[in-house]
FIKOLZA-1660 file (N, C-alpha, C; in steps of 0.1 Angstrom, whole numbers, plus 5000, padded with zeros to 4 digits):
% residues 163
   i   px   py   pz ch aa at
   1 6145 1542 2352  A  M  N
   1 6150 1532 2343  A  M CA
   1 6157 1521 2351  A  M  C
   2 6156 1509 2347  A  A  N
   2 6163 1498 2354  A  A CA
   2 6177 1498 2350  A  A  C
   3 6186 1493 2359  A  D  N
   3 6200 1491 2356  A  D CA
   3 6200 1479 2346  A  D  C
   4 6206 1481 2334  A  R  N
   4 6206 1470 2324  A  R CA
   4 6215 1459 2327  A  R  C
   5 6223 1460 2337  A  S  N
   5 6232 1449 2341  A  S CA
   5 6224 1439 2350  A  S  C
   6 6212 1442 2354  A  L  N
   6 6204 1432 2361  A  L CA
   6 6196 1424 2351  A  L  C
   7 6201 1411 2350  A  T  N
   7 6196 1403 2339  A  T CA
   7 6182 1398 2340  A  T  C
   8 6176 1399 2351  A  H  N
   8 6162 1395 2353  A  H CA
   8 6152 1406 2353  A  H  C
   9 6156 1418 2348  A  L  N
   9 6147 1429 2347  A  L CA
   9 6147 1434 2332  A  L  C
  10 6135 1437 2327  A  D  N
  10 6134 1443 2314  A  D CA
  10 6138 1458 2314  A  D  C
  11 6138 1464 2303  A  P  N
  11 6141 1479 2303  A  P CA
  11 6132 1488 2311  A  P  C
  12 6120 1483 2314  A  L  N
  12 6111 1491 2322  A  L CA
  12 6111 1487 2337  A  L  C
  13 6120 1478 2340  A  G  N
  13 6122 1473 2354  A  G CA
  13 6113 1462 2358  A  G  C
  14 6106 1456 2349  A  G  N
  14 6097 1444 2351  A  G CA
  14 6105 1431 2352  A  G  C
  15 6100 1422 2359  A  A  N
  15 6107 1409 2359  A  A CA
  15 6106 1402 2346  A  A  C
  16 6117 1395 2342  A  R  N
  16 6117 1387 2330  A  R CA
  16 6126 1375 2331  A  R  C
  17 6123 1365 2323  A  M  N
  17 6132 1354 2322  A  M CA
  17 6143 1357 2312  A  M  C
  18 6155 1354 2316  A  V  N
  18 6167 1356 2307  A  V CA
  18 6165 1348 2294  A  V  C
  19 6168 1354 2283  A  D  N
  19 6167 1346 2270  A  D CA
  19 6180 1338 2268  A  D  C
  20 6179 1325 2269  A  V  N
  20 6191 1316 2267  A  V CA
  20 6191 1310 2253  A  V  C
  21 6181 1313 2245  A  T  N
  21 6180 1306 2232  A  T CA
  21 6192 1308 2223  A  T  C
  22 6199 1319 2224  A  P  N
  22 6211 1321 2215  A  P CA
  22 6223 1312 2220  A  P  C
  23 6223 1307 2232  A  K  N
  23 6234 1299 2237  A  K CA
  23 6234 1285 2231  A  K  C
  24 6246 1279 2230  A  E  N
  24 6247 1266 2225  A  E CA
  24 6245 1256 2237  A  E  C
  25 6238 1245 2236  A  P  N
  25 6238 1236 2247  A  P CA
  25 6251 1230 2250  A  P  C
  26 6254 1227 2262  A  S  N
  26 6266 1221 2267  A  S CA
  26 6264 1213 2279  A  S  C
  27 6273 1204 2282  A  H  N
  27 6272 1195 2294  A  H CA
  27 6274 1204 2306  A  H  C
  28 6265 1203 2315  A  R  N
  28 6265 1211 2327  A  R CA
  28 6262 1202 2340  A  R  C
  29 6269 1205 2350  A  R  N
  29 6268 1197 2363  A  R CA
  29 6269 1206 2374  A  R  C
  30 6261 1203 2385  A  A  N
  30 6262 1211 2397  A  A CA
  30 6261 1202 2409  A  A  C
  31 6269 1205 2420  A  L  N
  31 6269 1197 2432  A  L CA
  31 6266 1206 2444  A  L  C
  32 6256 1203 2452  A  A  N
  32 6252 1211 2463  A  A CA
  32 6252 1202 2476  A  A  C
  33 6254 1208 2487  A  R  N
  33 6254 1200 2500  A  R CA
  33 6247 1209 2510  A  R  C
  34 6241 1201 2520  A  C  N
  34 6236 1208 2532  A  C CA
  34 6237 1197 2543  A  C  C
  35 6233 1202 2556  A  R  N
  35 6233 1192 2567  A  R CA
  35 6220 1194 2575  A  R  C
  36 6216 1182 2580  A  V  N
  36 6205 1182 2590  A  V CA
  36 6211 1179 2603  A  V  C
  37 6212 1188 2612  A  L  N
  37 6218 1186 2625  A  L CA
  37 6207 1180 2634  A  L  C
  38 6211 1170 2642  A  M  N
  38 6201 1163 2650  A  M CA
  38 6208 1157 2662  A  M  C
  39 6200 1152 2671  A  A  N
  39 6206 1145 2683  A  A CA
  39 6213 1132 2679  A  A  C
  40 6224 1129 2685  A  P  N
  40 6231 1116 2682  A  P CA
  40 6221 1104 2682  A  P  C
  41 6211 1104 2691  A  E  N
  41 6202 1093 2691  A  E CA
  41 6194 1092 2678  A  E  C
  42 6191 1103 2673  A  T  N
  42 6183 1104 2660  A  T CA
  42 6192 1099 2648  A  T  C
  43 6204 1103 2648  A  T  N
  43 6213 1098 2637  A  T CA
  43 6214 1083 2638  A  T  C
  44 6215 1078 2650  A  A  N
  44 6216 1063 2652  A  A CA
  44 6204 1056 2647  A  A  C
  45 6192 1062 2649  A  K  N
  45 6179 1056 2644  A  K CA
  45 6179 1057 2629  A  K  C
  46 6183 1068 2623  A  V  N
  46 6183 1069 2609  A  V CA
  46 6193 1058 2603  A  V  C
  47 6204 1057 2609  A  A  N
  47 6214 1048 2604  A  A CA
  47 6209 1033 2605  A  A  C
  48 6202 1030 2615  A  S  N
  48 6197 1016 2617  A  S CA
  48 6183 1014 2611  A  S  C
  49 6178 1024 2604  A  N  N
  49 6165 1023 2598  A  N CA
  49 6154 1021 2609  A  N  C
  50 6155 1028 2620  A  A  N
  50 6146 1025 2631  A  A CA
  50 6136 1037 2634  A  A  C
  51 6136 1046 2624  A  I  N
  51 6126 1057 2625  A  I CA
  51 6112 1051 2622  A  I  C
  52 6102 1054 2630  A  T  N
  52 6089 1048 2628  A  T CA
  52 6082 1051 2615  A  T  C
  53 6085 1062 2609  A  K  N
  53 6079 1065 2596  A  K CA
  53 6084 1057 2584  A  K  C
  54 6095 1050 2586  A  G  N
  54 6101 1042 2575  A  G CA
  54 6115 1046 2571  A  G  C
  55 6118 1042 2559  A  D  N
  55 6131 1044 2553  A  D CA
  55 6134 1059 2550  A  D  C
  56 6141 1065 2560  A  V  N
  56 6143 1080 2559  A  V CA
  56 6151 1084 2547  A  V  C
  57 6162 1077 2545  A  L  N
  57 6171 1081 2534  A  L CA
  57 6166 1077 2520  A  L  C
  58 6160 1066 2519  A  G  N
  58 6154 1062 2507  A  G CA
  58 6143 1072 2502  A  G  C
  59 6135 1075 2512  A  T  N
  59 6124 1085 2509  A  T CA
  59 6130 1099 2506  A  T  C
  60 6140 1103 2513  A  A  N
  60 6146 1116 2511  A  A CA
  60 6153 1116 2497  A  A  C
  61 6159 1105 2493  A  R  N
  61 6165 1104 2480  A  R CA
  61 6155 1106 2469  A  R  C
  62 6144 1100 2470  A  I  N
  62 6133 1101 2459  A  I CA
  62 6128 1115 2459  A  I  C
  63 6126 1121 2471  A  A  N
  63 6121 1135 2472  A  A CA
  63 6130 1145 2466  A  A  C
  64 6143 1143 2468  A  G  N
  64 6153 1152 2462  A  G CA
  64 6153 1151 2447  A  G  C
  65 6152 1139 2441  A  I  N
  65 6152 1137 2427  A  I CA
  65 6140 1143 2421  A  I  C
  66 6128 1141 2427  A  Q  N
  66 6116 1148 2422  A  Q CA
  66 6117 1163 2423  A  Q  C
  67 6123 1168 2433  A  A  N
  67 6124 1182 2435  A  A CA
  67 6133 1188 2424  A  A  C
  68 6144 1181 2421  A  A  N
  68 6153 1186 2410  A  A CA
  68 6145 1188 2397  A  A  C
  69 6136 1178 2394  A  K  N
  69 6128 1179 2382  A  K CA
  69 6117 1189 2382  A  K  C
  70 6113 1194 2394  A  R  N
  70 6103 1203 2395  A  R CA
  70 6107 1218 2399  A  R  C
  71 6120 1220 2398  A  T  N
  71 6126 1233 2402  A  T CA
  71 6119 1245 2395  A  T  C
  72 6117 1244 2382  A  P  N
  72 6111 1256 2376  A  P CA
  72 6097 1259 2381  A  P  C
  73 6090 1249 2387  A  D  N
  73 6077 1252 2393  A  D CA
  73 6078 1259 2406  A  D  C
  74 6090 1259 2412  A  L  N
  74 6092 1265 2425  A  L CA
  74 6099 1279 2425  A  L  C
  75 6108 1280 2415  A  I  N
  75 6117 1292 2414  A  I CA
  75 6112 1300 2402  A  I  C
  76 6107 1312 2404  A  P  N
  76 6100 1319 2393  A  P CA
  76 6107 1321 2380  A  P  C
  77 6119 1325 2380  A  M  N
  77 6126 1328 2368  A  M CA
  77 6135 1316 2363  A  M  C
  78 6134 1305 2369  A  C  N
  78 6142 1293 2366  A  C CA
  78 6137 1287 2353  A  C  C
  79 6147 1284 2344  A  H  N
  79 6143 1278 2331  A  H CA
  79 6140 1263 2333  A  H  C
  80 6129 1258 2326  A  P  N
  80 6127 1244 2326  A  P CA
  80 6138 1238 2317  A  P  C
  81 6144 1227 2322  A  L  N
  81 6154 1220 2314  A  L CA
  81 6153 1205 2316  A  L  C
  82 6159 1198 2308  A  L  N
  82 6158 1183 2309  A  L CA
  82 6169 1179 2319  A  L  C
  83 6165 1174 2330  A  V  N
  83 6174 1169 2340  A  V CA
  83 6179 1155 2335  A  V  C
  84 6191 1154 2331  A  G  N
  84 6196 1142 2325  A  G CA
  84 6200 1132 2336  A  G  C
  85 6205 1136 2347  A  A  N
  85 6208 1127 2358  A  A CA
  85 6207 1135 2371  A  A  C
  86 6203 1128 2382  A  C  N
  86 6203 1134 2395  A  C CA
  86 6206 1123 2405  A  C  C
  87 6217 1125 2413  A  Q  N
  87 6220 1116 2424  A  Q CA
  87 6219 1124 2437  A  Q  C
  88 6213 1117 2447  A  V  N
  88 6212 1123 2460  A  V CA
  88 6218 1113 2470  A  V  C
  89 6228 1117 2477  A  N  N
  89 6235 1108 2486  A  N CA
  89 6236 1114 2500  A  N  C
  90 6239 1105 2509  A  F  N
  90 6239 1109 2523  A  F CA
  90 6252 1104 2531  A  F  C
  91 6257 1112 2540  A  T  N
  91 6267 1108 2549  A  T CA
  91 6262 1111 2563  A  T  C
  92 6263 1100 2571  A  I  N
  92 6258 1101 2585  A  I CA
  92 6269 1104 2594  A  I  C
  93 6269 1115 2602  A  G  N
  93 6279 1118 2612  A  G CA
  93 6273 1115 2626  A  G  C
  94 6280 1118 2636  A  D  N
  94 6276 1116 2650  A  D CA
  94 6263 1123 2653  A  D  C
  95 6261 1136 2648  A  D  N
  95 6250 1144 2651  A  D CA
  95 6244 1151 2639  A  D  C
  96 6246 1145 2627  A  Y  N
  96 6240 1151 2615  A  Y CA
  96 6239 1141 2604  A  Y  C
  97 6231 1145 2594  A  V  N
  97 6231 1138 2581  A  V CA
  97 6234 1148 2571  A  V  C
  98 6245 1146 2563  A  E  N
  98 6248 1155 2553  A  E CA
  98 6241 1150 2540  A  E  C
  99 6236 1159 2533  A  V  N
  99 6229 1156 2520  A  V CA
  99 6237 1162 2509  A  V  C
 100 6239 1154 2499  A  E  N
 100 6247 1158 2487  A  E CA
 100 6239 1155 2474  A  E  C
 101 6236 1165 2466  A  A  N
 101 6229 1163 2454  A  A CA
 101 6237 1168 2442  A  A  C
 102 6238 1159 2432  A  Q  N
 102 6245 1162 2420  A  Q CA
 102 6235 1161 2408  A  Q  C
 103 6234 1172 2400  A  V  N
 103 6225 1172 2389  A  V CA
 103 6233 1175 2376  A  V  C
 104 6229 1168 2365  A  E  N
 104 6236 1170 2352  A  E CA
 104 6225 1172 2341  A  E  C
 105 6230 1179 2331  A  T  N
 105 6221 1181 2319  A  T CA
 105 6230 1184 2307  A  T  C
 106 6224 1184 2295  A  V  N
 106 6230 1190 2284  A  V CA
 106 6220 1200 2279  A  V  C
 107 6223 1213 2282  A  D  N
 107 6213 1224 2279  A  D CA
 107 6220 1237 2278  A  D  C
 108 6212 1248 2277  A  R  N
 108 6217 1261 2275  A  R CA
 108 6219 1269 2288  A  R  C
 109 6215 1263 2299  A  T  N
 109 6217 1270 2312  A  T CA
 109 6220 1260 2323  A  T  C
 110 6226 1264 2334  A  G  N
 110 6231 1255 2344  A  G CA
 110 6221 1249 2353  A  G  C
 111 6225 1240 2361  A  V  N
 111 6216 1232 2370  A  V CA
 111 6219 1235 2385  A  V  C
 112 6225 1246 2388  A  E  N
 112 6227 1250 2402  A  E CA
 112 6215 1250 2410  A  E  C
 113 6204 1256 2405  A  M  N
 113 6192 1257 2412  A  M CA
 113 6185 1243 2414  A  M  C
 114 6187 1234 2404  A  E  N
 114 6181 1221 2406  A  E CA
 114 6189 1213 2417  A  E  C
 115 6202 1214 2417  A  A  N
 115 6210 1208 2428  A  A CA
 115 6207 1213 2441  A  A  C
 116 6206 1226 2443  A  L  N
 116 6202 1232 2456  A  L CA
 116 6188 1229 2460  A  L  C
 117 6179 1228 2451  A  T  N
 117 6165 1224 2454  A  T CA
 117 6165 1210 2458  A  T  C
 118 6171 1201 2451  A  A  N
 118 6172 1187 2454  A  A CA
 118 6177 1185 2468  A  A  C
 119 6188 1192 2471  A  C  N
 119 6194 1191 2484  A  C CA
 119 6185 1195 2496  A  C  C
 120 6179 1207 2494  A  S  N
 120 6170 1212 2504  A  S CA
 120 6157 1204 2506  A  S  C
 121 6151 1199 2496  A  V  N
 121 6139 1191 2497  A  V CA
 121 6143 1178 2503  A  V  C
 122 6154 1172 2500  A  A  N
 122 6158 1159 2507  A  A CA
 122 6160 1162 2522  A  A  C
 123 6166 1173 2525  A  A  N
 123 6168 1177 2539  A  A CA
 123 6155 1179 2546  A  A  C
 124 6145 1186 2540  A  L  N
 124 6132 1188 2545  A  L CA
 124 6125 1174 2547  A  L  C
 125 6127 1165 2539  A  T  N
 125 6121 1152 2540  A  T CA
 125 6127 1144 2552  A  T  C
 126 6140 1145 2554  A  I  N
 126 6146 1139 2566  A  I CA
 126 6140 1145 2578  A  I  C
 127 6139 1159 2578  A  Y  N
 127 6132 1165 2590  A  Y CA
 127 6118 1160 2592  A  Y  C
 128 6110 1160 2582  A  D  N
 128 6096 1155 2583  A  D CA
 128 6096 1141 2589  A  D  C
 129 6104 1132 2584  A  M  N
 129 6103 1118 2588  A  M CA
 129 6109 1116 2602  A  M  C
 130 6117 1125 2607  A  C  N
 130 6124 1124 2620  A  C CA
 130 6118 1133 2631  A  C  C
 131 6109 1142 2627  A  K  N
 131 6104 1152 2637  A  K CA
 131 6098 1146 2649  A  K  C
 132 6091 1134 2648  A  S  N
 132 6085 1129 2660  A  S CA
 132 6096 1123 2670  A  S  C
 133 6108 1121 2665  A  A  N
 133 6118 1116 2674  A  A CA
 133 6127 1127 2679  A  A  C
 134 6127 1139 2671  A  D  N
 134 6137 1150 2675  A  D CA
 134 6132 1163 2669  A  D  C
 135 6126 1171 2677  A  R  N
 135 6120 1184 2673  A  R CA
 135 6131 1195 2673  A  R  C
 136 6143 1191 2677  A  S  N
 136 6154 1201 2678  A  S CA
 136 6163 1202 2665  A  S  C
 137 6159 1194 2655  A  M  N
 137 6167 1194 2643  A  M CA
 137 6168 1208 2637  A  M  C
 138 6180 1210 2630  A  V  N
 138 6182 1223 2623  A  V CA
 138 6188 1219 2609  A  V  C
 139 6182 1225 2599  A  I  N
 139 6187 1223 2585  A  I CA
 139 6196 1235 2582  A  I  C
 140 6208 1233 2578  A  G  N
 140 6217 1244 2575  A  G CA
 140 6228 1241 2565  A  G  C
 141 6237 1251 2563  A  E  N
 141 6249 1249 2555  A  E CA
 141 6246 1246 2541  A  E  C
 142 6235 1250 2535  A  L  N
 142 6231 1247 2521  A  L CA
 142 6240 1256 2513  A  L  C
 143 6247 1249 2503  A  A  N
 143 6257 1257 2495  A  A CA
 143 6259 1249 2482  A  A  C
 144 6262 1257 2472  A  L  N
 144 6267 1251 2459  A  L CA
 144 6282 1248 2462  A  L  C
 145 6286 1236 2458  A  W  N
 145 6300 1232 2460  A  W CA
 145 6308 1231 2447  A  W  C
 146 6302 1228 2436  A  E  N
 146 6309 1227 2423  A  E CA
 146 6299 1230 2412  A  E  C
 147 6304 1235 2401  A  K  N
 147 6296 1236 2389  A  K CA
 147 6306 1235 2377  A  K  C
 148 6301 1229 2366  A  T  N
 148 6309 1228 2354  A  T CA
 148 6300 1232 2342  A  T  C
 149 6306 1236 2332  A  G  N
 149 6298 1239 2319  A  G CA
 149 6295 1254 2319  A  G  C
 150 6291 1258 2307  A  G  N
 150 6287 1272 2305  A  G CA
 150 6299 1281 2302  A  G  C
 151 6297 1294 2300  A  V  N
 151 6307 1303 2295  A  V CA
 151 6318 1305 2306  A  V  C
 152 6314 1305 2319  A  R  N
 152 6324 1308 2329  A  R CA
 152 6332 1296 2333  A  R  C
 153 6328 1284 2328  A  G  N
 153 6336 1272 2331  A  G CA
 153 6335 1267 2345  A  G  C
 154 6344 1258 2349  A  P  N
 154 6342 1252 2362  A  P CA
 154 6344 1261 2374  A  P  C
 155 6338 1258 2385  A  W  N
 155 6339 1265 2397  A  W CA
 155 6338 1255 2408  A  W  C
 156 6346 1257 2419  A  R  N
 156 6346 1248 2430  A  R CA
 156 6349 1256 2443  A  R  C
 157 6340 1254 2453  A  R  N
 157 6341 1260 2466  A  R CA
 157 6353 1253 2473  A  R  C
 158 6361 1261 2480  A  R  N
 158 6373 1256 2487  A  R CA
 158 6368 1251 2501  A  R  C
 159 6360 1259 2507  A  S  N
 159 6355 1256 2521  A  S CA
 159 6342 1264 2522  A  S  C
 160 6334 1260 2532  A  L  N
 160 6321 1267 2534  A  L CA
 160 6324 1282 2539  A  L  C
 161 6335 1284 2545  A  D  N
 161 6338 1297 2550  A  D CA
 161 6342 1307 2539  A  D  C
 162 6346 1302 2527  A  E  N
 162 6350 1311 2516  A  E CA
 162 6338 1312 2507  A  E  C
 163 6332 1324 2507  A  H  N
 163 6320 1326 2499  A  H CA
 163 6323 1331 2485  A  H  C
% end
């Protein structure tokens, strides 16, 4: 018998989608961040729009927004929901591009997976567009930073070291 505290398993131990229909819709928001570490020369090219494939950050922003809307197609037990808003923004450091994705909805379940997916796909797009200039890039530090809404209420990460 399966442990009944495991929400994604039915009584026989099979995978199932959690039933959220009894829940009341509420405003929900999630914020995720990650970094694409790269050579300083590469960040300079990204900042000056000198990557030969084109506008890296503009393309990555569109990719992240599309990814947020397609999250249930990628994550097996993720509920389809109406993404009401998605913003993908970037901060360029000396040797990295930080990606930040914020997703909002009014629905019965949260948008953490949508924010994390938007963030990671935007980072993958940066990698793809810059790989001819820098094969040493590393994508890392993907984490949920904030969430609001739902029964448990708001949550905020204090630092990446505090899990």
